[in-house]
C-alpha positions, 0 to 999 in steps of 0.5 A: 512504448505505449502499449509494449513490453521489452522482450528477454534481453532486458538488462541483467542488472536492471531492477526488480518488481514483485507484482502481487495478485488474487489467485482466487480472481486467476492471478498466479501469486507474485509476478515477478519482471525485470525493470528496464533501467531507461524505460521504465518498461516491465518483462517478466521473469517468472511466477511464484504462487505458495500462498493464496492471495497475496494482495499486498508485499513488503520488503525487508534484509536479513542477514543473507539478503533481502526478504520479500513478504506477502500477507495471503488474504484469506479467512483465516490469514496469513503471511509468507516469506521468500528469500529473493537471492535467487532469480525467483522468490524462494520460501521461507518455510510454509505460510506462518498464520496471524491470527486475524481474517483477511489481511490486506497490508503489512509492515516491518517494525523495529524487527517485526512483521505487522499485519493490518487484519480487515476481516478482523478489525485486529492488527497483529506483531509477528517477531522475525528470525535470524533469517527474517522468517516470520514467527508466530504472532507475539500479539494480536491487538483487537479494536472496537467501533463502527461507522454510519455506513451499514455495509462496510462499517458495521465493525472495525476493519484495519486496512493499513499499519506502517511506521511513522517516519521516526520510526517510534510510532505505528499507525493503523488505518481502520476504514470500519471506525472512521479513524487512525491508531496509534500505537507503540511497539516494544520491540523486546516483547512485541507488544502493541499498545494504544497510545491514541486515536484520531477520528475522521469524519463519519463515512470517510471510511479511511484505507491508507494514509501517506506520509509527506518526506519531511515527515510532519504531514500526512495525508489520509485517503478516504475509501467510502467518501472520496477524499484526503484528509490532510494532517499534521502529524507530532512524531515527539508526541505521538498525535496527528491532527486534521487540518483540512479534507479534501473531496477528490471531485468537488463538484461530485461529477465523476461519482460513484468514485473508491479511493485505493491509494495515495502516493506522495512524490520524493519533493513533496510537491505532488499528491497522486491519488488511485481511484477505482470507479472513475478509473483515474488517477488523481494530481493533486499540488501540495504547497511548500509545507505540506500543508495544503492540497488541492487537485489540479487534474485527473487522468486515465489509469490504463485500465479498470480497478486501479488497486494500489498505485506505486512510485518507482525508486527514481521517483520519475514514473508511476505503476498502476496495479490495474486489479479487474483489466489485468494488468499494470501499467506505467506512467512517465511523470511531468516533474513541475506539473505532476502529470502523468502520461501513459508509457506503457503496460503488461498483462497480469491477471488480478494484480493488487499491488507493485512493490520494487527491489 
């Protein structure tokens, strides 16, 4: 299967994958692919380009079925929603402005869509209509602060926003301020209220975090300093407490490196990190409670500049969106060691993210 793609005869009932891409770099918007249920191979079935630069995607549910959401990473920024009941995503109206610049991430929480606006450093909250379509923002929460990097940290740069596993809190990861902000979302008003903030080591440039499946630990990935900060998470108090900082390249021999995406295995035994620059996937082993992480291997990502790394729903394969080489590569995972083994790739211009649904 390595380097090949299944033909048009893929099972009709196969799961689909949605691949976001940068239209400003030659991407075709959202590419849709069928997923072979036995091999995980991707077969493109079409594309839709209703919104520019759909660089990150999220999946929701409305009365009529599943809804796909996409940021439009533009200045000013917007979000788009798509009905998924047909063979290709159908836009649910025109893109909606988020009142922020260059949104890079979005997530659903308590009947609202939230976006992390990298350019303006804010987080926007958009209520959802009955059909799942986003409405004008009910709140836009700004941020303040900076970091020591003169090129990347002169101002806040919200890079990710997501609910915690309990659904009680919203966490915002800010690359510009070296911090993770914890907020409370009021589902009645759509208002977002700051609750607390966790400071990371200066110059870390946190990009994304991922929770352990037990919900008591989170792993914050540094983009400017290639590290994973292991944190305890108290969902009752809404407190994120750093306990260890793990360098992805302890000897410094593989720098410069710009990590992009952390992924935790379903059983909580492994953490995978995509790293741009080195174009690798770093494999970390986690201890039984998820509080200790150690690097065990680093393997090629199958292309260049892996912007996103995603685990398939079965938990047996990883998919890397290799932005600069123009492909999505997939890997079979060894259940014991967590090592990824190359299994195939699909050409996709300027891919930025992969979502299964």
